[in-house]
All heavy atoms as an XYZ file, in Angstrom:
907
protein
N     -25.552     38.623     19.562
C     -25.032     37.573     20.468
C     -23.713     38.047     21.261
O     -23.739     37.893     22.434
C     -24.686     36.341     19.668
C     -24.182     35.143     20.498
S     -24.287     33.649     19.474
C     -22.566     33.281     19.514
N     -22.759     38.497     20.498
C     -21.594     39.121     21.235
C     -21.514     40.581     21.230
O     -20.488     41.092     21.599
C     -20.356     38.479     20.547
O     -20.305     38.856     19.165
C     -20.316     36.897     20.582
N     -22.545     41.199     20.729
C     -22.502     42.744     20.660
C     -22.432     43.348     21.989
O     -22.017     44.527     22.093
C     -23.610     43.288     19.772
C     -25.016     42.917     20.316
O     -25.127     41.841     20.692
O     -25.919     43.693     20.234
N     -22.706     42.716     23.062
C     -22.596     43.278     24.375
C     -21.216     43.182     25.064
O     -20.942     43.669     26.060
C     -23.684     42.712     25.269
C     -23.498     41.119     25.566
N     -23.835     40.277     24.606
C     -22.908     40.516     26.536
C     -23.478     38.993     25.022
N     -22.966     39.169     26.221
N     -20.360     42.268     24.345
C     -19.067     42.133     24.974
C     -18.041     43.140     24.538
O     -18.269     43.734     23.537
C     -18.416     40.724     24.367
C     -19.276     39.477     24.823
C     -18.564     38.338     24.154
C     -19.237     39.341     26.356
N     -17.019     43.429     25.232
C     -15.904     44.283     24.957
C     -15.184     43.638     23.742
O     -15.271     42.410     23.588
C     -14.936     44.457     26.039
C     -15.551     45.152     27.311
C     -14.709     45.136     28.477
O     -13.486     44.841     28.250
O     -15.082     45.462     29.500
N     -14.435     44.432     22.961
C     -13.767     44.042     21.752
C     -12.892     42.820     22.025
O     -12.900     41.809     21.274
C     -12.912     45.165     21.124
C     -12.205     44.737     19.913
C     -12.863     44.594     18.699
C     -10.887     44.391     20.005
C     -12.183     44.201     17.554
C     -10.214     43.929     18.793
C     -10.839     43.872     17.659
N     -12.015     42.845     23.034
C     -11.128     41.760     23.394
C     -11.738     40.468     23.696
O     -11.438     39.368     23.293
N     -12.958     40.606     24.398
C     -13.764     39.404     24.655
C     -14.324     38.797     23.469
O     -14.574     37.569     23.390
C     -14.733     39.740     25.823
C     -14.037     39.991     27.170
C     -15.122     40.198     28.200
C     -14.577     40.846     29.466
N     -13.657     40.114     30.234
N     -14.780     39.540     22.523
C     -15.241     39.115     21.351
C     -14.193     38.345     20.451
O     -14.429     37.362     19.863
C     -15.839     40.257     20.402
C     -17.268     40.710     20.897
C     -17.933     41.633     19.914
N     -17.125     42.834     19.428
C     -17.212     43.939     20.155
N     -17.909     44.060     21.296
N     -16.443     44.948     19.793
N     -12.880     38.963     20.528
C     -11.800     38.197     19.883
C     -11.580     36.857     20.432
O     -11.538     35.924     19.770
C     -10.532     39.121     19.883
C      -9.453     38.325     19.493
C     -10.660     40.358     19.047
N     -11.696     36.920     21.792
C     -11.419     35.591     22.487
C     -12.520     34.542     22.225
O     -12.401     33.437     21.875
C     -11.407     35.765     24.002
C     -11.244     34.491     24.807
C     -11.174     34.707     26.253
N     -10.123     35.576     26.623
C     -10.210     36.680     27.461
N     -11.313     36.936     28.001
N      -9.194     37.370     27.696
N     -13.867     35.125     22.156
C     -15.001     34.293     21.889
C     -14.827     33.604     20.444
O     -15.070     32.393     20.258
C     -16.263     35.116     21.921
C     -17.424     34.310     21.458
C     -18.168     33.456     22.182
C     -17.857     34.529     20.095
C     -19.321     32.764     21.760
C     -19.057     33.881     19.667
C     -19.749     33.003     20.395
N     -14.590     34.480     19.482
C     -14.482     33.945     18.138
C     -13.177     33.097     17.847
O     -13.189     32.147     17.101
C     -14.497     35.030     17.093
C     -15.867     35.694     16.917
C     -16.028     37.032     17.246
C     -16.940     34.971     16.504
C     -17.296     37.570     17.203
C     -18.193     35.539     16.470
C     -18.331     36.821     16.736
O     -19.604     37.438     16.591
N     -12.099     33.291     18.634
C     -10.872     32.523     18.614
C     -11.204     31.094     19.035
O     -10.950     30.182     18.442
C      -9.724     33.211     19.312
C      -8.534     32.351     19.343
C      -7.412     32.885     20.302
N      -7.798     33.225     21.577
C      -7.868     32.311     22.508
N      -7.579     30.953     22.364
N      -8.152     32.708     23.826
N     -11.869     31.050     20.293
C     -12.189     29.826     20.871
C     -13.165     29.092     19.950
O     -13.083     27.837     19.908
C     -12.719     30.027     22.229
C     -11.595     30.392     23.284
C     -12.081     30.420     24.633
C     -10.968     30.700     25.662
N     -11.398     30.675     26.965
N     -14.136     29.823     19.424
C     -15.138     29.198     18.587
C     -14.439     28.466     17.333
O     -14.831     27.437     16.924
C     -16.147     30.202     18.076
C     -17.284     29.546     17.292
C     -18.372     30.454     16.959
N     -17.848     31.171     15.746
C     -18.636     31.930     15.093
N     -19.880     32.235     15.504
N     -18.179     32.611     13.925
N     -13.364     29.029     16.832
C     -12.638     28.505     15.761
C     -11.673     27.474     16.152
O     -11.105     26.692     15.354
C     -11.907     29.598     15.029
C     -11.146     29.133     13.855
C     -10.993     30.053     12.716
N     -10.303     29.367     11.665
C      -9.141     29.732     11.186
N      -8.575     30.859     11.557
N      -8.595     29.065     10.247
N     -11.449     27.294     17.529
C     -10.634     26.188     18.045
C      -9.208     26.587     17.908
O      -8.314     25.644     17.913
N      -8.810     27.863     17.997
C      -7.406     28.305     17.959
C      -6.906     28.667     19.287
O      -7.620     29.221     20.138
C      -7.301     29.545     17.099
C      -7.575     29.305     15.590
C      -7.615     30.674     14.946
C      -6.669     28.402     14.919
N      -5.620     28.427     19.522
C      -4.961     28.952     20.711
C      -4.447     30.326     20.340
O      -4.285     30.754     19.232
C      -3.777     28.043     21.124
C      -4.188     26.672     21.549
N      -4.810     26.419     22.803
C      -4.183     25.472     20.819
C      -5.019     25.139     22.902
N      -4.655     24.579     21.662
N      -4.068     31.042     21.435
C      -3.539     32.440     21.148
C      -2.335     32.459     20.262
O      -2.176     33.264     19.358
C      -3.189     33.174     22.511
C      -4.537     33.484     23.207
C      -4.201     34.133     24.536
O      -3.097     33.890     25.147
N      -5.134     34.902     25.138
N      -1.463     31.522     20.522
C      -0.301     31.271     19.682
C      -0.589     31.147     18.256
O      -0.038     31.719     17.336
C       0.572     30.139     20.220
C       1.861     29.888     19.495
C       2.617     28.719     19.865
N       1.806     27.545     19.991
C       1.438     26.822     18.938
N       1.759     27.086     17.767
N       0.751     25.705     19.080
N      -1.533     30.203     18.012
C      -1.975     29.967     16.509
C      -2.493     31.148     15.874
O      -2.303     31.506     14.723
C      -2.971     28.802     16.536
C      -2.414     27.512     16.992
C      -3.493     26.539     17.167
O      -4.522     26.696     17.874
N      -3.213     25.305     16.686
N      -3.366     31.923     16.614
C      -3.948     33.118     16.022
C      -2.830     34.155     15.749
O      -2.811     34.890     14.752
C      -4.987     33.763     16.982
C      -5.705     35.007     16.395
C      -6.337     34.859     15.097
C      -6.682     35.532     17.428
N      -1.907     34.357     16.699
C      -0.763     35.182     16.573
C      -0.025     34.884     15.274
O       0.417     35.692     14.473
N       0.184     33.511     15.058
C       1.001     33.087     13.919
C       0.148     33.510     12.561
O       0.879     33.860     11.590
C       1.180     31.593     13.957
C       2.220     31.118     15.017
C       2.425     29.659     15.250
O       1.636     28.914     14.548
O       3.225     29.297     15.950
N      -1.149     33.339     12.594
C      -1.904     33.696     11.357
C      -1.810     35.107     11.127
O      -1.842     35.473      9.848
C      -3.357     33.235     11.614
C      -3.734     31.812     11.691
C      -5.166     31.564     12.033
C      -3.442     31.216     10.240
N      -1.613     35.945     12.151
C      -1.554     37.376     11.873
C      -0.113     37.944     11.812
O       0.024     39.098     11.643
C      -2.304     38.022     13.043
C      -3.724     37.723     13.152
C      -4.270     38.278     14.535
C      -4.471     38.325     12.081
N       0.919     37.051     12.045
C       2.220     37.559     12.072
C       2.551     38.367     13.323
O       3.354     39.260     13.351
N       1.861     38.006     14.385
C       2.032     38.622     15.674
C       2.401     37.572     16.802
O       2.320     36.411     16.539
C       0.730     39.347     16.137
C       0.256     40.501     15.180
C       1.191     41.607     15.321
N       0.852     42.757     14.574
C       0.915     43.942     14.939
N       1.398     44.252     16.167
N       0.494     44.941     14.217
N       2.680     37.959     17.966
C       3.054     37.117     18.966
C       1.814     36.714     19.821
O       0.797     37.242     19.775
C       4.025     37.768     19.971
O       3.373     38.863     20.613
N       2.014     35.631     20.509
C       0.999     35.150     21.456
C       0.731     36.221     22.479
O      -0.497     36.462     22.819
C       1.443     33.818     22.108
C       0.496     33.246     23.026
C       1.023     31.990     23.756
O       2.069     31.520     23.270
O       0.390     31.475     24.733
N       1.701     36.923     22.920
C       1.480     38.029     23.920
C       0.630     39.093     23.330
O      -0.189     39.654     23.971
C       2.914     38.580     24.322
C       2.694     39.549     25.392
O       2.118     39.305     26.468
O       3.120     40.812     25.162
N       0.870     39.410     22.057
C       0.003     40.487     21.426
C      -1.426     40.060     21.461
O      -2.292     40.880     21.733
C       0.450     40.688     19.965
C      -0.313     41.788     19.205
C      -0.037     43.087     19.279
C      -1.485     41.626     18.441
N      -1.005     43.815     18.571
C      -1.888     42.873     17.999
C      -2.213     40.509     18.045
C      -2.994     43.159     17.134
C      -3.334     40.733     17.169
C      -3.745     41.955     16.796
N      -1.677     38.804     21.057
C      -3.136     38.234     21.109
C      -3.674     38.422     22.483
O      -4.870     38.850     22.800
C      -3.285     36.817     20.526
C      -4.688     36.435     20.686
C      -2.819     36.820     19.064
N      -2.859     38.037     23.495
C      -3.295     38.056     24.826
C      -3.632     39.542     25.296
O      -4.700     39.828     25.892
C      -2.116     37.586     25.861
C      -2.430     37.846     27.275
C      -3.382     37.166     28.004
C      -1.766     38.887     27.904
C      -3.551     37.467     29.334
C      -1.944     39.257     29.195
C      -3.002     38.555     29.908
O      -3.184     38.909     31.270
N      -2.776     40.420     24.896
C      -3.073     41.923     25.275
C      -4.317     42.474     24.493
O      -5.001     43.187     25.139
C      -1.798     42.739     24.990
C      -0.616     42.431     25.950
C       0.578     43.211     25.760
N       1.258     43.031     24.420
C       1.852     43.825     23.718
N       2.006     45.077     24.180
N       2.392     43.500     22.545
N      -4.527     41.978     23.397
C      -5.769     42.402     22.685
C      -6.948     41.834     23.367
O      -7.925     42.610     23.704
C      -5.749     41.980     21.131
C      -7.220     42.146     20.504
C      -4.799     42.757     20.356
N      -6.961     40.573     23.652
C      -8.046     39.893     24.282
C      -8.357     40.451     25.640
O      -9.390     40.491     26.188
C      -7.897     38.449     24.413
C      -7.941     37.731     23.099
C      -7.843     36.252     23.082
O      -7.556     35.681     24.151
O      -8.024     35.652     22.124
N      -7.263     40.823     26.425
C      -7.437     41.434     27.768
C      -7.790     42.880     27.711
O      -7.974     43.496     28.836
C      -6.217     41.144     28.605
O      -5.077     41.843     28.051
N      -7.866     43.525     26.609
C      -8.225     44.932     26.409
C      -7.026     45.909     26.714
O      -7.260     47.077     26.953
N      -5.752     45.406     26.835
C      -4.674     46.262     27.087
C      -4.293     47.009     25.950
O      -3.723     48.151     26.160
C      -3.555     45.370     27.685
C      -3.882     44.786     29.070
C      -2.749     44.082     29.666
N      -3.187     43.579     30.949
C      -2.563     42.555     31.593
N      -1.595     41.982     30.997
N      -3.065     42.173     32.730
N      -4.492     46.517     24.694
C      -4.128     47.313     23.584
C      -5.240     47.323     22.609
O      -5.955     46.263     22.464
C      -2.741     46.795     22.818
C      -2.947     45.314     22.399
C      -1.551     47.012     23.722
C      -1.817     44.909     21.478
N      -5.576     48.388     21.932
C      -6.613     48.490     20.913
C      -6.200     48.061     19.618
O      -4.997     48.066     19.322
C      -7.042     49.906     20.996
C      -5.825     50.699     21.225
C      -5.016     49.757     22.264
N      -7.164     47.542     18.811
C      -6.840     47.288     17.408
C      -7.584     48.343     16.650
O      -8.825     48.241     16.381
C      -7.328     45.858     16.941
C      -7.203     45.657     15.460
C      -6.631     44.803     17.824
N      -6.867     49.386     16.362
C      -7.494     50.522     15.580
C      -6.964     50.724     14.193
O      -7.241     51.683     13.606
C      -7.374     51.809     16.477
C      -5.979     51.966     16.975
O      -5.085     51.387     16.504
N      -5.877     52.946     17.932
N      -6.168     49.836     13.785
C      -5.628     49.798     12.431
C      -6.577     48.969     11.542
O      -6.903     47.856     11.807
C      -4.273     49.088     12.392
C      -3.613     48.982     11.025
O      -4.194     48.533     10.056
N      -2.370     49.462     10.956
N      -7.124     49.666     10.506
C      -8.054     48.967      9.692
C      -7.613     47.648      9.021
O      -8.377     46.596      9.025
C      -8.634     49.949      8.505
C      -9.577     49.271      7.660
C      -9.240     51.175      9.150
N      -6.403     47.692      8.583
C      -5.808     46.451      7.934
C      -5.757     45.376      9.000
O      -6.156     44.151      8.707
C      -4.414     46.750      7.315
C      -3.862     45.497      6.710
C      -2.787     45.672      5.672
C      -2.190     44.455      5.194
N      -2.764     43.143      5.397
N      -5.218     45.743     10.216
C      -5.172     44.591     11.233
C      -6.509     44.155     11.629
O      -6.779     42.883     11.856
C      -4.486     45.232     12.487
C      -4.195     44.109     13.514
S      -3.430     42.554     12.967
C      -1.789     42.919     12.558
N      -7.425     44.989     11.653
C      -8.849     44.595     12.037
C      -9.380     43.656     10.962
O     -10.004     42.614     11.242
C      -9.717     45.876     12.127
C     -11.234     45.556     12.564
C     -11.286     44.960     13.993
C     -11.949     46.880     12.556
N      -9.196     43.948      9.657
C      -9.552     43.129      8.582
C      -8.838     41.780      8.620
O      -9.525     40.708      8.428
C      -9.398     43.827      7.185
N      -7.612     41.911      8.906
C      -6.814     40.566      9.028
C      -7.358     39.684     10.109
O      -7.422     38.443      9.966
C      -5.357     40.860      9.112
C      -4.741     41.535      7.852
O      -5.393     41.357      6.794
O      -3.547     41.910      7.972
N      -7.575     40.246     11.276
C      -8.115     39.615     12.418
C      -9.399     38.996     12.123
O      -9.655     37.808     12.409
C      -8.168     40.577     13.606
C      -8.497     40.034     14.954
C      -7.566     38.896     15.376
C      -8.555     41.222     16.016
N     -10.326     39.699     11.557
C     -11.612     39.146     11.124
C     -11.470     38.032     10.235
O     -12.145     37.014     10.316
C     -12.509     40.313     10.606
N     -10.573     38.176      9.254
C     -10.364     37.102      8.208
C      -9.823     35.870      8.909
O     -10.250     34.720      8.547
C      -9.371     37.606      7.141
C      -9.190     36.683      5.901
O     -10.208     36.110      5.576
O      -8.093     36.359      5.605
N      -8.808     36.066      9.810
C      -8.241     34.857     10.533
C      -9.249     34.269     11.284
O      -9.182     32.995     11.468
C      -7.021     35.367     11.381
N     -10.228     34.898     11.898
C     -11.260     34.358     12.769
C     -12.489     33.910     12.000
O     -13.367     33.266     12.515
C     -11.642     35.344     13.834
C     -10.561     35.688     14.830
C     -11.030     36.797     15.794
C     -10.174     34.482     15.669
N     -12.379     34.190     10.671
C     -13.467     33.768      9.766
C     -14.871     34.400     10.206
O     -15.903     33.692     10.317
C     -13.668     32.346      9.617
C     -12.338     31.755      8.933
C     -12.513     30.320      8.787
N     -11.261     29.793      8.149
C     -10.938     28.516      8.161
N     -11.771     27.582      8.710
N      -9.746     28.124      7.657
N     -14.886     35.635     10.471
C     -16.131     36.373     10.860
C     -16.143     37.684     10.151
O     -15.044     38.318      9.773
C     -16.213     36.702     12.371
C     -16.275     35.348     13.195
C     -15.097     37.515     12.952
N     -17.310     38.181      9.904
C     -17.440     39.621      9.284
C     -16.839     40.595     10.304
O     -16.944     40.406     11.499
C     -18.920     39.817      9.067
C     -19.521     38.398      9.074
C     -18.645     37.627     10.018
N     -16.291     41.697      9.757
C     -15.704     42.697     10.579
C     -16.730     43.328     11.475
O     -16.516     43.649     12.614
C     -15.113     43.872      9.652
C     -13.768     43.264      8.964
C     -14.775     45.086     10.461
C     -13.196     44.352      8.038
N     -17.912     43.414     10.947
C     -19.068     43.908     11.784
C     -19.288     43.124     13.023
O     -19.628     43.609     14.157
C     -20.367     44.045     11.062
C     -20.364     45.062      9.845
C     -19.726     44.433      8.670
O     -19.404     43.187      8.574
O     -19.447     45.200      7.573
N     -19.247     41.768     12.908
C     -19.390     40.982     14.162
C     -18.278     41.125     15.095
O     -18.487     41.138     16.292
C     -19.481     39.440     13.717
C     -20.812     39.106     12.950
O     -21.628     40.035     12.889
O     -20.980     37.904     12.521
N     -17.102     41.269     14.542
C     -15.832     41.457     15.365
C     -15.891     42.821     16.216
O     -15.573     42.791     17.244
C     -14.591     41.412     14.537
C     -13.295     41.272     15.323
C     -13.327     40.103     16.240
C     -12.185     41.208     14.284
N     -16.540     43.840     15.466
C     -16.643     45.134     16.140
C     -17.902     45.138     17.084
O     -18.052     46.058     17.841
C     -16.775     46.221     15.058
C     -15.483     46.460     14.280
C     -15.634     47.508     13.198
O     -16.544     47.390     12.436
N     -14.754     48.443     13.204
N     -18.725     44.096     16.989
C     -19.908     44.233     17.782
C     -21.041     45.049     17.380
O     -21.683     45.669     18.199
N     -21.163     45.238     16.104
C     -22.220     46.022     15.525
C     -23.515     45.277     15.919
O     -23.686     44.097     15.566
C     -22.122     46.176     14.001
C     -23.284     46.842     13.440
C     -20.812     46.873     13.704
N     -24.484     45.975     16.603
C     -25.682     45.353     17.026
C     -26.442     44.753     15.826
O     -26.574     45.460     14.773
C     -26.341     46.352     17.799
C     -25.707     47.578     17.750
C     -24.374     47.315     16.995
N     -27.153     43.619     15.956
C     -27.965     43.109     14.974
C     -29.421     43.514     15.334
O     -29.807     43.672     16.401
C     -27.939     41.544     14.805
C     -26.473     41.214     14.356
C     -28.201     40.885     16.045
N     -30.285     43.506     14.226
C     -31.657     43.993     14.492
C     -32.424     42.757     14.873
O     -33.554     42.954     15.561
C     -32.240     44.546     13.125
C     -31.528     45.757     12.652
C     -32.117     46.206     11.308
C     -31.704     46.839     13.651
N     -31.964     41.547     14.579
C     -32.845     40.367     14.998
C     -32.139     39.677     16.227
O     -31.077     39.256     16.099
C     -32.807     39.473     13.756
C     -33.538     38.077     13.978
C     -35.009     38.316     14.240
C     -33.356     37.236     12.764
N     -32.825     39.614     17.260
C     -32.423     38.872     18.374
C     -32.918     37.403     18.347
O     -34.011     37.171     17.931
C     -32.814     39.548     19.729
C     -32.186     40.894     19.972
C     -30.696     40.700     20.180
O     -30.267     39.688     20.766
O     -29.895     41.584     19.772
N     -32.096     36.515     18.688
C     -32.528     35.033     18.630
C     -33.017     34.640     19.933
O     -32.256     34.533     20.929
C     -31.225     34.227     18.238
C     -31.613     32.771     18.228
O     -32.847     32.419     17.974
O     -30.710     32.020     18.615
N     -34.365     34.433     20.019
C     -34.967     34.027     21.283
C     -35.457     32.617     21.075
O     -35.924     31.979     22.069
C     -36.075     34.874     21.675
C     -35.735     36.269     21.904
N     -34.966     36.684     22.947
C     -35.948     37.422     21.249
C     -34.677     37.966     22.930
N     -35.296     38.453     21.920
N     -35.428     31.993     19.956
C     -35.963     30.693     19.710
C     -34.990     29.594     19.271
O     -35.373     28.562     18.836
C     -37.061     30.770     18.594
C     -38.263     31.689     19.004
O     -38.584     31.648     20.179
O     -38.702     32.426     18.112
N     -33.718     29.903     19.461
C     -32.726     28.887     19.202
C     -32.391     28.717     17.785
O     -31.989     27.636     17.300
N     -32.604     29.771     16.917
C     -32.276     29.715     15.501
C     -30.958     30.423     15.139
O     -30.795     31.035     14.184
C     -33.426     30.197     14.636
C     -34.637     29.442     14.746
C     -35.723     29.848     15.497
C     -34.735     28.199     14.176
C     -36.856     29.117     15.599
C     -35.836     27.366     14.288
C     -36.953     27.861     14.969
N     -30.036     30.459     16.116
C     -28.845     31.252     15.951
C     -28.038     30.866     14.576
O     -27.374     31.756     14.039
C     -27.832     31.110     17.086
N     -28.063     29.554     14.202
C     -27.380     29.297     12.985
C     -28.007     29.859     11.762
O     -27.297     29.997     10.748
N     -29.274     30.187     11.739
C     -29.971     30.734     10.649
C     -29.638     32.169     10.340
O     -29.693     32.566      9.121
C     -31.559     30.587     10.915
O     -31.851     29.309     11.159
N     -29.289     32.943     11.317
C     -29.069     34.334     11.180
C     -27.947     34.697     10.145
O     -28.082     35.345      9.235
C     -28.871     35.091     12.507
C     -28.459     36.529     12.325
C     -30.106     35.006     13.314
N     -26.639     33.980     10.278
C     -25.690     34.275      9.267
C     -26.056     33.812      7.920
O     -25.734     34.485      6.990
C     -24.491     33.422      9.831
C     -24.764     33.267     11.265
C     -26.127     33.146     11.433
N     -26.837     32.687      7.840
C     -27.192     32.299      6.504
C     -28.163     33.230      5.848
O     -28.141     33.561      4.662
C     -27.839     30.860      6.623
N     -29.107     33.715      6.616
C     -30.089     34.737      6.085
C     -29.324     35.983      5.709
O     -29.622     36.586      4.622
C     -31.165     34.954      7.212
C     -32.062     33.804      7.370
C     -31.999     36.238      6.728
C     -33.015     33.888      8.595
N     -28.401     36.463      6.554
C     -27.504     37.657      6.287
C     -26.844     37.439      4.958
O     -26.862     38.344      4.050
C     -26.659     37.919      7.367
C     -25.763     39.192      7.090
C     -24.717     39.376      8.140
N     -25.319     39.644      9.426
C     -24.717     39.204     10.564
N     -23.516     38.750     10.528
N     -25.310     39.348     11.737
N     -26.236     36.294      4.747
C     -25.404     36.068      3.566
C     -26.383     36.057      2.259
O     -26.012     36.518      1.293
C     -24.719     34.735      3.663
N     -27.523     35.437      2.454
C     -28.453     35.388      1.344
C     -29.047     36.676      0.946
O     -29.126     37.114     -0.184
C     -29.654     34.467      1.690
N     -29.213     37.627      1.994
C     -29.684     38.986      1.666
C     -28.659     39.909      1.007
O     -28.970     40.753      0.264
C     -30.230     39.580      2.963
C     -31.564     39.012      3.440
C     -31.727     39.584      4.887
C     -32.666     39.241      2.545
N     -27.328     39.500      1.219
C     -26.228     40.254      0.708
C     -25.967     39.968     -0.698
O     -25.236     40.549     -1.423
C     -24.979     40.112      1.589
C     -25.231     40.598      2.978
S     -25.684     42.350      3.142
C     -24.275     43.150      2.597
N     -26.590     38.811     -1.213
C     -26.411     38.385     -2.573
C     -27.729     38.466     -3.211
O     -28.448     37.472     -3.351
C     -25.811     36.953     -2.605
C     -24.490     36.860     -1.933
C     -23.968     35.514     -1.897
O     -24.592     34.557     -2.413
N     -22.700     35.311     -1.328
N     -28.133     39.638     -3.749
C     -29.387     39.845     -4.318
C     -29.641     39.008     -5.564
O     -30.721     38.575     -5.887
C     -29.580     41.331     -4.721
O     -28.599     41.684     -5.747
N     -28.552     38.526     -6.295
C     -28.780     37.756     -7.501
C     -29.223     36.405     -7.071
O     -30.074     35.798     -7.761
C     -27.452     37.574     -8.199
C     -27.586     37.116     -9.586
C     -26.341     37.362    -10.363
N     -26.567     36.804    -11.735
C     -26.772     37.514    -12.806
N     -26.888     38.809    -12.746
N     -26.904     36.934    -13.906
N     -28.832     35.940     -5.929
C     -29.324     34.600     -5.391
C     -30.799     34.712     -5.113
O     -31.573     33.812     -5.289
C     -28.555     34.240     -4.140
C     -28.740     32.774     -3.772
C     -28.017     32.488     -2.539
N     -26.588     32.054     -2.823
C     -25.739     31.718     -1.902
N     -26.133     31.801     -0.596
N     -24.512     31.383     -2.213
N     -31.278     35.809     -4.600
C     -32.755     35.947     -4.316
C     -33.500     36.042     -5.555
O     -34.637     35.627     -5.610
C     -32.962     37.275     -3.504
C     -32.418     37.264     -2.031
C     -32.533     38.548     -1.299
C     -33.268     36.164     -1.194
N     -32.857     36.714     -6.551
C     -33.591     36.910     -7.879
C     -33.299     35.746     -8.797
O     -33.455     35.916    -10.014
C     -33.292     38.165     -8.502
N     -32.809     34.674     -8.312
C     -32.377     33.551     -9.159
C     -33.324     33.088    -10.177
O     -33.003     32.797    -11.307
N     -34.639     33.052     -9.779
C     -35.697     32.474    -10.644
C     -35.847     33.482    -11.900
O     -36.245     32.893    -12.996
C     -36.961     32.370     -9.911
O     -37.359     33.642     -9.381
N     -35.572     34.764    -11.658
C     -35.679     35.691    -12.783
C     -34.528     35.440    -13.845
O     -34.737     35.796    -14.943
C     -35.641     37.093    -12.358
C     -36.804     37.446    -11.441
C     -36.653     38.874    -10.862
O     -35.679     39.596    -11.010
N     -37.717     39.311    -10.161
N     -33.426     34.992    -13.354
C     -32.238     34.799    -14.283
C     -32.061     33.372    -14.704
O     -31.377     33.166    -15.665
C     -30.959     35.247    -13.615
C     -31.027     36.697    -13.213
C     -31.269     37.189    -11.937
C     -30.686     37.603    -14.176
C     -31.179     38.483    -11.612
C     -30.634     39.007    -13.877
C     -30.896     39.450    -12.634
O     -30.944     40.787    -12.274
N     -32.672     32.422    -14.081
C     -32.509     31.006    -14.361
C     -32.724     30.637    -15.779
O     -32.050     29.871    -16.380
C     -33.308     30.201    -13.435
N     -33.829     31.184    -16.410
C     -34.258     30.845    -17.666
C     -33.534     31.632    -18.782
O     -33.728     31.347    -19.934
C     -35.789     30.862    -17.916
C     -36.471     29.949    -16.960
O     -35.883     28.939    -16.531
O     -37.559     30.272    -16.499
N     -32.855     32.592    -18.389
C     -32.167     33.547    -19.337
C     -30.870     33.093    -19.863
O     -30.127     32.513    -18.999
C     -32.056     34.920    -18.840
C     -33.321     35.694    -18.617
C     -33.022     37.059    -18.197
N     -34.215     37.863    -17.846
C     -34.297     39.092    -17.482
N     -33.112     39.710    -17.255
N     -35.415     39.581    -17.249
N     -30.538     33.338    -21.112
C     -29.110     32.973    -21.477
C     -28.308     34.139    -21.082
O     -28.720     35.361    -21.103
C     -29.138     32.829    -23.098
C     -29.009     31.498    -23.487
C     -28.728     31.370    -24.972
O     -27.787     31.901    -25.454
O     -29.727     31.042    -25.595
N     -27.007     34.004    -20.762
C     -26.210     35.038    -20.466
C     -25.950     35.960    -21.700
O     -26.013     35.464    -22.842
C     -24.832     34.397    -20.107
C     -24.957     33.043    -20.194
C     -26.405     32.645    -20.623
N     -25.908     37.270    -21.465
C     -25.743     38.250    -22.547
C     -24.487     37.961    -23.225
O     -23.296     37.635    -22.595
C     -25.666     39.654    -22.001
N     -24.559     37.930    -24.578
C     -23.337     37.684    -25.364
C     -22.525     39.045    -25.639
O     -23.148     40.096    -25.666
C     -23.747     37.265    -26.735
C     -24.503     35.923    -26.679
C     -23.924     34.920    -27.549
N     -24.682     33.635    -27.374
C     -24.272     32.518    -26.829
N     -23.127     32.608    -26.276
N     -24.949     31.517    -26.753
N     -21.209     38.884    -25.590
C     -20.363     40.146    -25.723
C     -20.748     40.971    -26.984
O     -20.653     42.103    -26.878
C     -18.902     39.627    -25.628
C     -17.900     40.817    -25.641
C     -18.098     41.617    -24.398
C     -16.505     40.228    -25.591
N     -21.014     40.181    -28.101
C     -21.355     40.931    -29.236
C     -22.574     41.809    -29.209
O     -22.636     42.911    -29.697
C     -21.563     39.991    -30.444
C     -20.476     39.001    -30.784
C     -20.508     37.758    -29.925
O     -21.589     37.181    -29.619
O     -19.450     37.364    -29.282
N     -23.646     41.319    -28.473
C     -24.795     42.104    -28.241
C     -24.512     43.315    -27.342
O     -25.256     44.347    -27.453
C     -25.906     41.243    -27.631
C     -26.387     40.203    -28.687
C     -27.623     39.514    -28.221
N     -28.182     39.782    -26.874
C     -28.799     38.995    -26.122
N     -28.989     37.774    -26.545
N     -29.256     39.323    -24.945
N     -23.549     43.247    -26.444
C     -23.321     44.347    -25.480
C     -22.629     45.517    -26.179
O     -22.811     46.630    -25.812
C     -22.534     43.844    -24.330
C     -23.196     42.872    -23.384
C     -22.273     42.442    -22.332
C     -24.385     43.457    -22.717
N     -21.890     45.154    -27.270
C     -21.127     46.228    -27.950
C     -22.028     47.028    -28.910
O     -22.680     47.806    -28.893
C     -20.091     45.511    -28.880
């Protein structure tokens, strides 16, 4: 969805989607409103891994989405809300295998020793 946008425009898209002003995002990151403006306008890059992680966390998006990593599934039928839910489910294999674990008792510490 946003993988075709430049980094700064993705930041702006996710900031607006979260309902934040530049000043509010800057406060969450310990940065100025001007810093957020310069990132969104592409004037300064965010190439620090910690800042990238903090930015993704403040915007509540995975780092991959913020970086614009292309997704394999394009949404042509209006199921955009389903893609993040499917991704989250696939990343939690225990949830997928839940029926295999549902009837089992958790392993006791004494038996593991």
